[in-house]
VEXTI-666767 format. One record per atom (N, C-alpha, C): residue number from 1; atom name; x, y, z. Coordinates in steps of 0.2 Angstrom, whole numbers, plus 5000, padded with zeros to 4 digits. Layout:
REM residues N
   i at   px   py   pz
 NUM CA    X    Y    Z
...
This chain:
REM residues 231
   i at   px   py   pz
   1  N 4975 4942 4924
   1 CA 4976 4948 4920
   1  C 4980 4953 4925
   2  N 4986 4956 4923
   2 CA 4990 4960 4927
   2  C 4986 4967 4928
   3  N 4986 4969 4935
   3 CA 4983 4975 4937
   3  C 4989 4980 4937
   4  N 4995 4978 4939
   4 CA 5001 4982 4940
   4  C 5006 4979 4935
   5  N 5008 4984 4930
   5 CA 5014 4982 4926
   5  C 5019 4987 4926
   6  N 5025 4985 4928
   6 CA 5031 4990 4929
   6  C 5036 4987 4924
   7  N 5038 4992 4920
   7 CA 5043 4991 4915
   7  C 5049 4995 4915
   8  N 5055 4992 4916
   8 CA 5061 4995 4916
   8  C 5062 5001 4920
   9  N 5059 5001 4926
   9 CA 5058 5006 4931
   9  C 5065 5008 4935
  10  N 5067 5014 4934
  10 CA 5073 5016 4938
  10  C 5071 5022 4942
  11  N 5074 5023 4948
  11 CA 5073 5029 4952
  11  C 5080 5031 4955
  12  N 5082 5037 4953
  12 CA 5089 5040 4955
  12  C 5087 5046 4959
  13  N 5091 5047 4965
  13 CA 5091 5053 4969
  13  C 5097 5057 4968
  14  N 5097 5063 4968
  14 CA 5104 5067 4968
  14  C 5107 5067 4961
  15  N 5113 5070 4961
  15 CA 5117 5070 4954
  15  C 5124 5069 4956
  16  N 5128 5067 4950
  16 CA 5135 5067 4951
  16  C 5137 5062 4956
  17  N 5142 5064 4960
  17 CA 5145 5060 4965
  17  C 5140 5058 4971
  18  N 5135 5062 4971
  18 CA 5129 5061 4976
  18  C 5123 5057 4974
  19  N 5124 5055 4968
  19 CA 5118 5051 4965
  19  C 5117 5044 4968
  20  N 5111 5043 4970
  20 CA 5109 5036 4973
  20  C 5104 5033 4968
  21  N 5106 5027 4966
  21 CA 5101 5023 4962
  21  C 5097 5019 4966
  22  N 5091 5021 4968
  22 CA 5087 5018 4973
  22  C 5083 5012 4970
  23  N 5081 5012 4963
  23 CA 5078 5006 4959
  23  C 5082 5006 4953
  24  N 5083 5000 4951
  24 CA 5088 4998 4945
  24  C 5084 4994 4940
  25  N 5081 4997 4935
  25 CA 5078 4993 4929
  25  C 5073 4988 4932
  26  N 5068 4990 4936
  26 CA 5064 4985 4939
  26  C 5058 4983 4934
  27  N 5057 4977 4933
  27 CA 5051 4974 4929
  27  C 5047 4970 4934
  28  N 5041 4971 4934
  28 CA 5036 4967 4938
  28  C 5029 4967 4936
  29  N 5026 4962 4936
  29 CA 5018 4961 4935
  29  C 5015 4958 4941
  30  N 5009 4961 4943
  30 CA 5005 4959 4948
  30  C 4998 4958 4946
  31  N 4996 4952 4946
  31 CA 4989 4950 4944
  31  C 4984 4953 4948
  32  N 4978 4954 4945
  32 CA 4972 4956 4949
  32  C 4970 4951 4954
  33  N 4969 4953 4960
  33 CA 4967 4949 4965
  33  C 4973 4945 4969
  34  N 4979 4947 4967
  34 CA 4985 4944 4970
  34  C 4987 4948 4977
  35  N 4989 4944 4982
  35 CA 4992 4947 4988
  35  C 4999 4946 4988
  36  N 5003 4951 4987
  36 CA 5011 4950 4986
  36  C 5014 4953 4991
  37  N 5019 4950 4994
  37 CA 5024 4953 4999
  37  C 5030 4955 4995
  38  N 5032 4961 4997
  38 CA 5039 4964 4995
  38  C 5043 4964 5001
  39  N 5048 4960 5001
  39 CA 5052 4958 5007
  39  C 5059 4961 5006
  40  N 5061 4965 5011
  40 CA 5068 4968 5010
  40  C 5070 4971 5016
  41  N 5077 4972 5017
  41 CA 5080 4976 5023
  41  C 5079 4983 5022
  42  N 5080 4987 5027
  42 CA 5080 4994 5027
  42  C 5085 4997 5022
  43  N 5082 5001 5018
  43 CA 5087 5004 5013
  43  C 5087 5000 5006
  44  N 5083 4995 5006
  44 CA 5084 4991 5000
  44  C 5080 4993 4994
  45  N 5075 4998 4995
  45 CA 5072 5001 4989
  45  C 5064 5000 4989
  46  N 5062 4996 4995
  46 CA 5055 4993 4994
  46  C 5050 4999 4995
  47  N 5051 5004 5000
  47 CA 5047 5009 5001
  47  C 5047 5014 4995
  48  N 5053 5015 4991
  48 CA 5053 5019 4985
  48  C 5049 5016 4980
  49  N 5049 5009 4979
  49 CA 5045 5006 4974
  49  C 5038 5007 4975
  50  N 5036 5006 4982
  50 CA 5029 5007 4983
  50  C 5027 5014 4982
  51  N 5031 5019 4983
  51 CA 5029 5026 4981
  51  C 5029 5027 4974
  52  N 5033 5024 4970
  52 CA 5032 5024 4963
  52  C 5026 5022 4960
  53  N 5024 5016 4963
  53 CA 5018 5013 4961
  53  C 5012 5017 4963
  54  N 5012 5020 4968
  54 CA 5007 5024 4971
  54  C 5006 5031 4968
  55  N 5011 5033 4963
  55 CA 5011 5039 4960
  55  C 5013 5045 4965
  56  N 5017 5043 4971
  56 CA 5019 5048 4976
  56  C 5025 5051 4974
  57  N 5029 5048 4969
  57 CA 5035 5051 4967
  57  C 5036 5050 4960
  58  N 5041 5054 4957
  58 CA 5041 5054 4949
  58  C 5047 5049 4947
  59  N 5045 5045 4942
  59 CA 5050 5040 4940
  59  C 5056 5043 4936
  60  N 5062 5040 4937
  60 CA 5068 5043 4933
  60  C 5067 5040 4926
  61  N 5066 5034 4925
  61 CA 5065 5030 4919
  61  C 5060 5024 4919
  62  N 5057 5023 4914
  62 CA 5053 5017 4914
  62  C 5045 5019 4915
  63  N 5041 5014 4916
  63 CA 5034 5015 4916
  63  C 5031 5011 4922
  64  N 5026 5015 4925
  64 CA 5021 5011 4930
  64  C 5014 5012 4927
  65  N 5011 5006 4925
  65 CA 5005 5005 4922
  65  C 5000 5002 4927
  66  N 4995 5005 4929
  66 CA 4990 5002 4934
  66  C 4983 5002 4930
  67  N 4980 4996 4930
  67 CA 4974 4996 4927
  67  C 4973 4999 4920
  68  N 4979 4998 4916
  68 CA 4979 5001 4910
  68  C 4981 5008 4909
  69  N 4982 5011 4915
  69 CA 4984 5019 4915
  69  C 4992 5019 4916
  70  N 4995 5022 4912
  70 CA 5002 5024 4913
  70  C 5002 5031 4917
  71  N 5003 5030 4924
  71 CA 5002 5035 4928
  71  C 5006 5041 4927
  72  N 5012 5041 4924
  72 CA 5016 5046 4923
  72  C 5013 5051 4918
  73  N 5008 5048 4914
  73 CA 5005 5052 4908
  73  C 4999 5056 4911
  74  N 4997 5055 4917
  74 CA 4991 5058 4920
  74  C 4993 5065 4922
  75  N 4989 5070 4922
  75 CA 4990 5077 4925
  75  C 4989 5076 4932
  76  N 4991 5081 4936
  76 CA 4991 5081 4943
  76  C 4984 5080 4946
  77  N 4979 5083 4943
  77 CA 4972 5082 4945
  77  C 4970 5075 4943
  78  N 4971 5073 4937
  78 CA 4969 5066 4935
  78  C 4973 5061 4940
  79  N 4979 5062 4942
  79 CA 4982 5057 4946
  79  C 4979 5057 4953
  80  N 4978 5063 4955
  80 CA 4974 5063 4962
  80  C 4968 5060 4962
  81  N 4964 5060 4957
  81 CA 4957 5057 4957
  81  C 4959 5049 4956
  82  N 4964 5048 4952
  82 CA 4965 5040 4951
  82  C 4967 5037 4957
  83  N 4972 5040 4961
  83 CA 4974 5038 4967
  83  C 4968 5037 4972
  84  N 4964 5042 4972
  84 CA 4958 5042 4977
  84  C 4953 5036 4976
  85  N 4952 5035 4969
  85 CA 4947 5030 4967
  85  C 4950 5023 4967
  86  N 4957 5022 4965
  86 CA 4959 5016 4963
  86  C 4964 5013 4968
  87  N 4967 5017 4973
  87 CA 4973 5015 4977
  87  C 4971 5016 4984
  88  N 4972 5012 4989
  88 CA 4972 5013 4996
  88  C 4979 5012 4999
  89  N 4981 5017 5003
  89 CA 4987 5017 5006
  89  C 4987 5016 5013
  90  N 4992 5012 5015
  90 CA 4993 5011 5022
  90  C 5000 5013 5024
  91  N 5002 5019 5027
  91 CA 5008 5021 5028
  91  C 5011 5019 5035
  92  N 5018 5019 5035
  92 CA 5021 5017 5041
  92  C 5020 5022 5047
  93  N 5019 5028 5045
  93 CA 5018 5033 5050
  93  C 5011 5035 5051
  94  N 5006 5031 5049
  94 CA 4999 5031 5049
  94  C 4996 5037 5045
  95  N 4999 5043 5045
  95 CA 4996 5049 5042
  95  C 4989 5050 5043
  96  N 4986 5049 5049
  96 CA 4980 5051 5051
  96  C 4979 5059 5051
  97  N 4973 5061 5050
  97 CA 4971 5068 5051
  97  C 4970 5069 5059
  98  N 4974 5073 5062
  98 CA 4974 5074 5069
  98  C 4967 5077 5071
  99  N 4964 5081 5067
  99 CA 4958 5085 5069
  99  C 4951 5081 5068
 100  N 4952 5075 5065
 100 CA 4946 5070 5064
 100  C 4947 5064 5069
 101  N 4941 5062 5071
 101 CA 4940 5056 5075
 101  C 4942 5050 5070
 102  N 4942 5044 5073
 102 CA 4943 5038 5070
 102  C 4938 5036 5064
 103  N 4932 5037 5066
 103 CA 4927 5036 5061
 103  C 4928 5041 5055
 104  N 4929 5047 5056
 104 CA 4929 5052 5050
 104  C 4936 5051 5046
 105  N 4941 5049 5050
 105 CA 4947 5047 5046
 105  C 4946 5041 5042
 106  N 4943 5036 5044
 106 CA 4941 5030 5040
 106  C 4937 5032 5034
 107  N 4932 5037 5035
 107 CA 4928 5039 5029
 107  C 4931 5044 5024
 108  N 4937 5047 5026
 108 CA 4939 5052 5023
 108  C 4940 5051 5015
 109  N 4943 5046 5013
 109 CA 4944 5045 5005
 109  C 4938 5045 5002
 110  N 4932 5042 5005
 110 CA 4926 5042 5001
 110  C 4923 5049 5001
 111  N 4923 5053 5007
 111 CA 4920 5059 5008
 111  C 4923 5064 5003
 112  N 4930 5063 5001
 112 CA 4933 5068 4996
 112  C 4930 5067 4989
 113  N 4927 5061 4988
 113 CA 4924 5060 4981
 113  C 4917 5061 4981
 114  N 4915 5067 4978
 114 CA 4908 5069 4978
 114  C 4903 5065 4974
 115  N 4906 5060 4970
 115 CA 4902 5056 4966
 115  C 4900 5050 4969
 116  N 4903 5049 4975
 116 CA 4901 5042 4979
 116  C 4898 5044 4986
 117  N 4894 5039 4988
 117 CA 4891 5040 4995
 117  C 4895 5035 5000
 118  N 4895 5037 5006
 118 CA 4899 5034 5011
 118  C 4895 5028 5013
 119  N 4898 5022 5013
 119 CA 4895 5016 5015
 119  C 4896 5015 5022
 120  N 4891 5018 5026
 120 CA 4892 5018 5033
 120  C 4892 5011 5037
 121  N 4888 5006 5034
 121 CA 4888 5000 5036
 121  C 4895 4996 5035
 122  N 4898 4997 5030
 122 CA 4904 4994 5028
 122  C 4910 4997 5033
 123  N 4910 5004 5034
 123 CA 4915 5006 5038
 123  C 4914 5004 5045
 124  N 4908 5003 5047
 124 CA 4907 5001 5054
 124  C 4909 4993 5055
 125  N 4908 4989 5049
 125 CA 4911 4983 5049
 125  C 4918 4982 5050
 126  N 4921 4987 5046
 126 CA 4929 4987 5046
 126  C 4931 4989 5053
 127  N 4928 4994 5056
 127 CA 4931 4996 5062
 127  C 4930 4990 5068
 128  N 4924 4987 5067
 128 CA 4923 4981 5072
 128  C 4928 4976 5070
 129  N 4929 4974 5064
 129 CA 4934 4969 5062
 129  C 4941 4970 5065
 130  N 4943 4977 5065
 130 CA 4949 4979 5067
 130  C 4949 4980 5075
 131  N 4944 4979 5078
 131 CA 4943 4980 5085
 131  C 4944 4987 5088
 132  N 4942 4992 5084
 132 CA 4942 4999 5086
 132  C 4936 5003 5085
 133  N 4930 4999 5085
 133 CA 4924 5002 5084
 133  C 4922 5006 5091
 134  N 4925 5004 5096
 134 CA 4923 5007 5103
 134  C 4928 5014 5103
 135  N 4932 5015 5098
 135 CA 4937 5020 5098
 135  C 4935 5025 5093
 136  N 4929 5024 5090
 136 CA 4927 5028 5084
 136  C 4926 5035 5085
 137  N 4925 5038 5091
 137 CA 4924 5045 5092
 137  C 4931 5048 5095
 138  N 4936 5044 5096
 138 CA 4942 5046 5098
 138  C 4947 5049 5093
 139  N 4951 5054 5095
 139 CA 4956 5057 5090
 139  C 4962 5053 5090
 140  N 4966 5054 5085
 140 CA 4973 5050 5084
 140  C 4977 5051 5090
 141  N 4977 5057 5093
 141 CA 4982 5058 5099
 141  C 4979 5054 5105
 142  N 4973 5052 5105
 142 CA 4970 5048 5111
 142  C 4971 5040 5110
 143  N 4975 5038 5104
 143 CA 4975 5031 5103
 143  C 4983 5029 5104
 144  N 4983 5022 5105
 144 CA 4990 5019 5105
 144  C 4992 5019 5098
 145  N 4999 5017 5097
 145 CA 5002 5017 5090
 145  C 4998 5011 5086
 146  N 4997 5006 5089
 146 CA 4993 5000 5086
 146  C 4986 5002 5084
 147  N 4983 5006 5088
 147 CA 4976 5008 5087
 147  C 4976 5013 5081
 148  N 4981 5017 5080
 148 CA 4982 5022 5075
 148  C 4983 5018 5068
 149  N 4987 5013 5069
 149 CA 4988 5009 5063
 149  C 4982 5005 5060
 150  N 4978 5003 5065
 150 CA 4972 5000 5063
 150  C 4967 5005 5060
 151  N 4967 5011 5062
 151 CA 4963 5016 5059
 151  C 4965 5018 5052
 152  N 4971 5018 5051
 152 CA 4974 5019 5045
 152  C 4973 5013 5040
 153  N 4972 5007 5042
 153 CA 4970 5002 5038
 153  C 4963 5002 5036
 154  N 4959 5004 5041
 154 CA 4952 5005 5039
 154  C 4951 5010 5034
 155  N 4955 5016 5034
 155 CA 4954 5021 5029
 155  C 4956 5019 5022
 156  N 4962 5014 5022
 156 CA 4964 5012 5016
 156  C 4959 5007 5012
 157  N 4955 5004 5016
 157 CA 4950 4999 5014
 157  C 4943 5002 5012
 158  N 4942 5008 5015
 158 CA 4935 5011 5015
 158  C 4932 5012 5008
 159  N 4937 5014 5003
 159 CA 4934 5016 4997
 159  C 4934 5009 4992
 160  N 4935 5003 4995
 160 CA 4936 4997 4991
 160  C 4940 4998 4985
 161  N 4946 5000 4986
 161 CA 4951 5001 4980
 161  C 4953 4995 4976
 162  N 4955 4996 4970
 162 CA 4957 4990 4966
 162  C 4964 4988 4969
 163  N 4968 4993 4971
 163 CA 4975 4991 4973
 163  C 4976 4994 4980
 164  N 4979 4990 4985
 164 CA 4981 4992 4991
 164  C 4988 4992 4992
 165  N 4991 4997 4994
 165 CA 4998 4998 4995
 165  C 5000 4999 5002
 166  N 5003 4994 5005
 166 CA 5004 4994 5013
 166  C 5011 4993 5014
 167  N 5013 4999 5018
 167 CA 5020 4999 5020
 167  C 5021 4997 5027
 168  N 5023 4991 5028
 168 CA 5024 4988 5035
 168  C 5018 4989 5039
 169  N 5012 4987 5037
 169 CA 5006 4988 5040
 169  C 5005 4985 5047
 170  N 5010 4980 5049
 170 CA 5009 4977 5055
 170  C 5015 4979 5060
 171  N 5019 4984 5058
 171 CA 5025 4985 5061
 171  C 5024 4987 5069
 172  N 5019 4990 5071
 172 CA 5018 4992 5077
 172  C 5012 4988 5081
 173  N 5011 4982 5078
 173 CA 5005 4978 5081
 173  C 5008 4972 5085
 174  N 5005 4969 5090
 174 CA 5007 4963 5093
 174  C 5005 4957 5088
 175  N 5007 4951 5090
 175 CA 5006 4945 5085
 175  C 4999 4944 5084
 176  N 4995 4944 5089
 176 CA 4988 4943 5088
 176  C 4984 4948 5084
 177  N 4986 4954 5085
 177 CA 4983 4959 5080
 177  C 4985 4959 5073
 178  N 4992 4957 5073
 178 CA 4995 4956 5066
 178  C 4991 4951 5062
 179  N 4989 4945 5066
 179 CA 4986 4940 5062
 179  C 4979 4942 5060
 180  N 4976 4947 5064
 180 CA 4969 4949 5063
 180  C 4969 4954 5057
 181  N 4975 4958 5056
 181 CA 4975 4963 5051
 181  C 4977 4959 5044
 182  N 4981 4954 5044
 182 CA 4983 4950 5038
 182  C 4977 4947 5036
 183  N 4973 4944 5041
 183 CA 4967 4941 5039
 183  C 4962 4945 5036
 184  N 4961 4951 5038
 184 CA 4956 4956 5036
 184  C 4959 4958 5029
 185  N 4965 4959 5028
 185 CA 4967 4961 5021
 185  C 4966 4956 5016
 186  N 4967 4950 5018
 186 CA 4966 4944 5013
 186  C 4958 4943 5012
 187  N 4954 4944 5017
 187 CA 4947 4943 5016
 187  C 4944 4949 5012
 188  N 4947 4955 5013
 188 CA 4945 4961 5008
 188  C 4947 4960 5001
 189  N 4953 4957 5000
 189 CA 4956 4956 4994
 189  C 4952 4951 4990
 190  N 4949 4946 4994
 190 CA 4946 4940 4990
 190  C 4938 4943 4989
 191  N 4935 4947 4994
 191 CA 4929 4949 4993
 191  C 4928 4954 4987
 192  N 4933 4958 4986
 192 CA 4932 4964 4982
 192  C 4937 4963 4976
 193  N 4940 4957 4975
 193 CA 4945 4956 4970
 193  C 4951 4961 4970
 194  N 4953 4963 4976
 194 CA 4958 4968 4976
 194  C 4965 4965 4976
 195  N 4969 4969 4973
 195 CA 4977 4967 4973
 195  C 4980 4971 4978
 196  N 4984 4967 4982
 196 CA 4988 4970 4988
 196  C 4995 4969 4987
 197  N 4999 4974 4988
 197 CA 5006 4974 4988
 197  C 5008 4976 4995
 198  N 5011 4972 4999
 198 CA 5013 4974 5006
 198  C 5021 4973 5007
 199  N 5023 4979 5009
 199 CA 5030 4979 5011
 199  C 5031 4977 5018
 200  N 5036 4972 5019
 200 CA 5038 4970 5025
 200  C 5045 4968 5026
 201  N 5048 4968 5032
 201 CA 5055 4965 5032
 201  C 5054 4958 5036
 202  N 5048 4956 5038
 202 CA 5046 4950 5042
 202  C 5045 4944 5037
 203  N 5049 4939 5037
 203 CA 5048 4934 5032
 203  C 5042 4929 5035
 204  N 5041 4929 5041
 204 CA 5035 4925 5043
 204  C 5028 4928 5041
 205  N 5028 4935 5041
 205 CA 5022 4938 5039
 205  C 5021 4937 5031
 206  N 5027 4938 5028
 206 CA 5027 4937 5020
 206  C 5024 4930 5018
 207  N 5025 4925 5022
 207 CA 5023 4918 5020
 207  C 5015 4918 5020
 208  N 5012 4923 5023
 208 CA 5004 4923 5022
 208  C 5002 4925 5015
 209  N 5007 4927 5011
 209 CA 5005 4930 5005
 209  C 5005 4925 4999
 210  N 5002 4927 4993
 210 CA 5002 4922 4988
 210  C 5009 4922 4984
 211  N 5012 4927 4985
 211 CA 5019 4927 4981
 211  C 5024 4932 4985
 212  N 5030 4930 4986
 212 CA 5035 4934 4989
 212  C 5040 4936 4984
 213  N 5041 4943 4984
 213 CA 5046 4946 4980
 213  C 5051 4949 4984
 214  N 5058 4948 4983
 214 CA 5063 4951 4987
 214  C 5066 4957 4983
 215  N 5068 4962 4987
 215 CA 5072 4967 4984
 215  C 5078 4969 4988
 216  N 5084 4969 4984
 216 CA 5090 4971 4987
 216  C 5094 4976 4983
 217  N 5096 4981 4986
 217 CA 5100 4986 4982
 217  C 5096 4988 4976
 218  N 5090 4989 4976
 218 CA 5086 4992 4971
 218  C 5084 4987 4965
 219  N 5086 4980 4966
 219 CA 5085 4975 4961
 219  C 5080 4970 4964
 220  N 5075 4968 4960
 220 CA 5070 4963 4962
 220  C 5072 4956 4961
 221  N 5070 4951 4966
 221 CA 5072 4944 4965
 221  C 5065 4940 4967
 222  N 5063 4936 4963
 222 CA 5057 4932 4964
 222  C 5059 4927 4969
 223  N 5055 4927 4975
 223 CA 5056 4922 4980
 223  C 5063 4922 4983
 224  N 5066 4927 4983
 224 CA 5073 4928 4985
 224  C 5078 4925 4981
 225  N 5077 4922 4975
 225 CA 5082 4919 4971
 225  C 5085 4924 4966
 226  N 5091 4925 4966
 226 CA 5094 4930 4962
 226  C 5093 4928 4955
 227  N 5092 4934 4950
 227 CA 5091 4932 4943
 227  C 5083 4931 4941
 228  N 5079 4931 4946
 228 CA 5072 4930 4945
 228  C 5068 4935 4941
 229  N 5066 4941 4944
 229 CA 5063 4946 4941
 229  C 5067 4951 4938
 230  N 5073 4952 4940
 230 CA 5079 4956 4939
 230  C 5078 4962 4934
 231  N 5083 4965 4935
 231 CA 5084 4971 4932
 231  C 5086 4970 4924
């Protein structure tokens, strides 16, 4: 069953001579429990597509349906609640709260939701699996880039979301930690039947996923073959 269903999705920036067509009539289905790599060069549209699926930007044309909800039809408040409960984000720039320590950053998505209790044992296990349990009382400014990224991944997984959107989650990690992170994402996806869409420019990392989708100039191609998922 498709958790993510994208229909005829386009995204344009600017107007007239300055208009940029970042996504061109994209169609895509991602099944529940799938781990999908979105592979593409810088400027290909992969981060734009991730932002569209995550409801962080407004579509120009088409639909983004997640778990049966057309997210463009949700009010701002409904969308905020939907993102918090259904989607875990891993951003390129970490986006950690500088005034919170590692543990509190990881627990942040759950603490925002008054109807849910924080699963402290689960967060402890995440931080241990990511090898930053000993940094749990440290603040982001006291961490290396790799440690900040691992904290951001823990935060994305803390709410056990249905969908994880990861934008270059291993970009600042060494090869050993990269393998740990990919392994943790796969294990979490399997345990909680999560769907994962991971943006990467690294073909080797992409090979760890169930499916590879390539994007070039705002057009999708299945497994890098032109005409696959297409516009």
